[in-house]
Every structure is written in structure tokens, then in C-alpha cells.
C-alpha positions as a LaTeX table, in Angstrom:
\begin{tabular}{lrrr}
\hline
Residue & $x$ (\AA) & $y$ (\AA) & $z$ (\AA) \\
\hline
Met1 & 0.00 & 0.00 & 0.00 \\
Asp2 & 1.32 & 3.46 & $-0.90$ \\
Lys3 & 2.22 & 5.99 & 1.72 \\
Arg4 & 0.61 & 9.42 & 1.76 \\
Leu5 & 1.93 & 12.71 & 3.10 \\
Gly6 & $-0.44$ & 14.72 & 5.23 \\
Phe7 & $-1.07$ & 16.60 & 8.43 \\
Met8 & $-3.39$ & 16.39 & 11.42 \\
Gly9 & $-4.79$ & 19.09 & 13.62 \\
Ile10 & $-5.58$ & 18.04 & 17.18 \\
Ile11 & $-7.39$ & 20.14 & 19.76 \\
Ile12 & $-7.35$ & 18.99 & 23.38 \\
Thr13 & $-10.09$ & 20.79 & 25.29 \\
Asp14 & $-8.91$ & 19.82 & 28.78 \\
Arg15 & $-5.13$ & 19.87 & 28.97 \\
Asn16 & $-5.03$ & 18.59 & 32.53 \\
Asn17 & $-6.91$ & 15.37 & 31.83 \\
Gln18 & $-6.38$ & 14.38 & 28.18 \\
Ala19 & $-2.85$ & 15.51 & 27.34 \\
Ala20 & $-1.16$ & 12.43 & 28.80 \\
Glu21 & $-3.44$ & 10.05 & 26.89 \\
Val22 & $-2.91$ & 11.96 & 23.62 \\
Asn23 & 0.87 & 11.88 & 24.10 \\
Lys24 & 0.71 & 8.13 & 24.79 \\
Val25 & $-1.14$ & 7.51 & 21.50 \\
Leu26 & 1.19 & 9.79 & 19.54 \\
Ser27 & 4.18 & 7.90 & 20.97 \\
Glu28 & 2.69 & 4.59 & 19.83 \\
Phe29 & 2.45 & 5.98 & 16.28 \\
Gly30 & 5.82 & 7.75 & 16.43 \\
Ser31 & 7.18 & 5.88 & 13.43 \\
Ile32 & 4.75 & 7.65 & 11.06 \\
Ile33 & 5.10 & 11.14 & 12.59 \\
Gln34 & 7.63 & 13.32 & 10.77 \\
Gly35 & 7.11 & 16.51 & 12.75 \\
Arg36 & 5.07 & 17.93 & 15.59 \\
Met37 & 4.23 & 21.37 & 16.94 \\
Gly38 & 2.16 & 21.88 & 20.07 \\
Ile39 & 0.86 & 25.16 & 21.42 \\
Pro40 & $-0.75$ & 25.42 & 24.87 \\
Tyr41 & $-3.60$ & 27.93 & 24.96 \\
Lys42 & $-3.79$ & 28.63 & 28.68 \\
Glu43 & $-6.60$ & 31.18 & 28.48 \\
Arg44 & $-8.94$ & 28.47 & 27.14 \\
Asn45 & $-7.35$ & 25.56 & 29.05 \\
Cys46 & $-6.71$ & 23.74 & 25.78 \\
Ser47 & $-3.84$ & 22.77 & 23.51 \\
Val48 & $-3.47$ & 22.69 & 19.76 \\
Ile49 & $-1.14$ & 20.15 & 18.18 \\
Thr50 & $-0.22$ & 19.85 & 14.52 \\
Ile51 & 1.59 & 16.77 & 13.27 \\
Ile52 & 2.99 & 15.86 & 9.87 \\
Val53 & 2.55 & 12.21 & 8.90 \\
Asp54 & 3.90 & 9.99 & 6.12 \\
Ala55 & 2.06 & 6.68 & 6.19 \\
Thr56 & $-0.55$ & 4.46 & 4.60 \\
Thr57 & $-4.15$ & 5.59 & 4.77 \\
Asp58 & $-4.82$ & 2.64 & 7.09 \\
Asp59 & $-2.18$ & 3.83 & 9.59 \\
Ile60 & $-3.38$ & 7.43 & 9.39 \\
Gly61 & $-6.96$ & 6.28 & 9.91 \\
Ala62 & $-5.91$ & 4.18 & 12.90 \\
Leu63 & $-4.17$ & 7.16 & 14.48 \\
Thr64 & $-7.06$ & 9.58 & 13.92 \\
Gly65 & $-9.49$ & 6.93 & 15.15 \\
Arg66 & $-7.57$ & 6.32 & 18.38 \\
Leu67 & $-7.27$ & 10.04 & 19.07 \\
Gly68 & $-10.94$ & 10.60 & 18.26 \\
Leu69 & $-11.96$ & 8.09 & 20.93 \\
Ile70 & $-10.41$ & 10.22 & 23.67 \\
Lys71 & $-13.06$ & 12.37 & 25.36 \\
Gly72 & $-12.43$ & 16.08 & 24.80 \\
Val73 & $-10.16$ & 15.58 & 21.79 \\
Ser74 & $-10.98$ & 16.73 & 18.25 \\
Val75 & $-8.87$ & 15.63 & 15.31 \\
Lys76 & $-8.96$ & 16.38 & 11.58 \\
Ser77 & $-6.57$ & 15.26 & 8.89 \\
Ala78 & $-5.75$ & 16.22 & 5.32 \\
Leu79 & $-3.69$ & 14.17 & 2.89 \\
His80 & $-1.76$ & 15.07 & $-0.24$ \\
Lys81 & $-3.51$ & 13.69 & $-3.33$ \\
Gly82 & $-0.33$ & 12.51 & $-5.02$ \\
Lys83 & 2.27 & 9.96 & $-4.03$ \\
\hline
\end{tabular}
């Protein structure tokens, strides 16, 4: 299966309770993550994380699915159309 280049935007609405679980999942998928930037937004008690991925659509779907199961976490992804 071909790999795709893309990015994910992750919003954690309760930094105190969900950040550790999100980091655990991201560590499990570390082999497909090429870059990561996280910004804490203290005024809203949330965090915004952007990651760059290079993986099969199955792996990207598995990662977004796992993150989406965490209460208080929103995730969206976009993939490059080409190879």
C-alpha cells in the first residue's frame, strides 16, 4: 500500500486530563510522525497540536481513530492527493 503525506490538527479541550493520553497515543504511532508542533492555549485551558505524517491511509486512519476516541479531543486530517 502506498504511503501518503499529510497533516493532522488536534485540539485537546482539557489539557489537565487528556494531554497524557494523547501523548501516549502519539508515541505509539511515532514511526509515522515526521514533525510535531504543540501550542498550549492557557486562556482556554486547551492545547493545539499539529503533526505531519507519512504513512498508509490505514495507519493514518488508525491514528485519527484512536485520538478521536479520547473524550475532549478533536482531530482532523488532510492528505496530499499525489504519491
